[in-house]
N, C-alpha and C positions, 0 to 999 in steps of 0.2 A: 447540436451544440457548437458554439464558435470556438475553434481552437487557435484563433489568430494570435492571442497573447502567448500561448504555448509555443507556437511556431516562431514568434519573435524571440522568445527565450532561447529556443534551440539555435537560432541564428547567432545570438550573442555568444552562446557556448562554443560555437564553431568559429567565432571571431568575425562574423559578418555584422558589424555594428551598423545601426541605422540612426537617424537623427532623433528618434523618440526615446531611445534607450541608450544608456551609457553606463560605464563602470564607475563614474566619478562619485566620490563620497560614500561608497558602500562596498561591501564585499560582493564578489561575483555570485556566491551562493545566495545571498540575500536578494539580489536583483532577480535571479532566476525564480526564487521562491515567491517573491512578491508578484512577479509577472504571471506565474502559473496558478496563483492561489484560487481564483474563482473556479477554474475548471477542475482543480484538485479537489476542492470541497464537494462539488457536484458529483464528481466521479467516485469519491470515497463514500458518499451517501448512497449512490446507486449500487456500489459494490456491497455495502452493508445490507441493503434490502435484498440483494440476490441470495442472501442466506435464509430468506423467509423467517426472519427473527420473531421471537415471542417476547412480549414486554416483560414477562416475569423472569427472563434469563439474563445472564451477564455476557457481554461481548467485548472483545479487545480490538482496537485499531492498532495493528502492529506496525511500528515505524511511523507513527502518526506525525512526527515533526512537532516541535515546540511552538511553531508559528501559525498553525492553521486552526480553524474553528469547528471542525467536524464533530469532535467529541462534545463540545458545548452545544452545538445545534441539535444533535441527536438527543442529548440529555434533556434539553429544553422541550423536546417533543415526547418525553416520557420513557425514553429508552435507557437501559442500564448499560451504558457504554463507557469503557475506560480506554485510555491511550497508553501505549508503551513506546517510549522514545529514549533509547540508551544514550544518545548523543546530546540530549538536552542538558543545559548547564545546571538547571535545578528542576525538581519535580513540581507539579502543581497539584491542585486538589484531586483531579481525576486523570492526570497523566503521570505515570510512573517512569522513573529512570532506571529502576532495578526490578527484575522479574519477581523478586520476593515481595515487592510492594503491591503486586497485582492480586485481585481476588482469587481464591483457590478454585472455585467452581465456575469454570468458563465454558459457555455453551457454543461459542463460535469465535473465530478470528477472521479479520479482514484487513486488507492492505491495498493501497493504490501507489503504483510506482515504487515498489519496495523489492519485489522478487528479483529484479535484475541486479540488485546490490548484494545478494547472498553470495558470499565467497565459497561456502560449502553448502549447497542447497540440500544435499542428502542429510547432513547433520541437522540443518535447520528444520527440515520436515520431520525428522525423528524427534526433535524437541517438541514440535507442534503435536505429534502423535502422543507424547508423554503428557502433555497439558490437557488435551481434549478427551472427553469420554467417547466410547463407541457410539457411532451414529451422528456425532457432531459434525458441523460443516465449517469450512473455511473458504474464503474467496480472496483471490489475488488478481488485481487488474493491473495491466501494464501494456503499453504498445510494444514492448520488447518481446512479446510472444512471437512477433515477427521480428526479423533482424533490423531493428530501428535504433537510432540514437547510439550507435556504436562509437561515436567520436569522443566519448568521455571515459576516462580511466576509472570512473566510479561504477560503471556498468560491467559487472564481472560474469554475469550469467544471462544467456539468451535462451529461454526454453522453447526452441523452435522444433517443428516437426513433431515426432512422437515422444520427444524428451519429457514433455509434461506428463504423459501417461506412464512412461517408464519411471519417472521420479515418484509418482503416486504409488505405483506397484511396489517399488523397492522400500517404501517407507510406511506402508500400512494404510494407504488411502486409495480412493478411486475417484476418477473425474466423473461428476454427475451433470455438469452443465458447462457450456462455453458460449459466450456471447461476443460477437465481433460487430462493432458499430463504429466504423472509421478507425480512429486511433484508440478508441476505448475497446480493449479486449479483456474480458474477465473470465476466469476459470474458477468453477466451484468444485471443491473437493469434499468428499465425505470420509470421515475416519472409520476404518473397519475394526 
């Protein structure tokens, strides 16, 4: 996969502007999101499929963003996928802004470029533990499993080394798979 657009977004975030991208006329976040959108959707779909999902089950794209098309694309292919995005201004048909609006029987959770934003990862994983039934899976992909993209104040957690396994053990999960493919790093957890 070509990460050139993501690398350009990263350069913008560090203040290394080039002639093709600028901040003019829009917010910085919107430029970064628009620039990274193709690789974000592909990575989210790849992360979703790492759950080995079943069409009869319900899945949630946690922190999906109000701007991407992953939920719509997966639903168009027959998957029962919902999004959760607490920072969206308004909810849409299948993207909830409040946890209470999500379906109650969730078989799996997935996210892309979200885990590094958890202020309290232990509390967040405990919440996931309360939501998911025993044996359910969740997958979180992020290049920040390696110490990358530390230049932003929005990245508050870098699950490096054994911290991923330690987090899982402290919160009632176990790591069952890890895939590293360039900047795409995905960890699959199983709820105990």
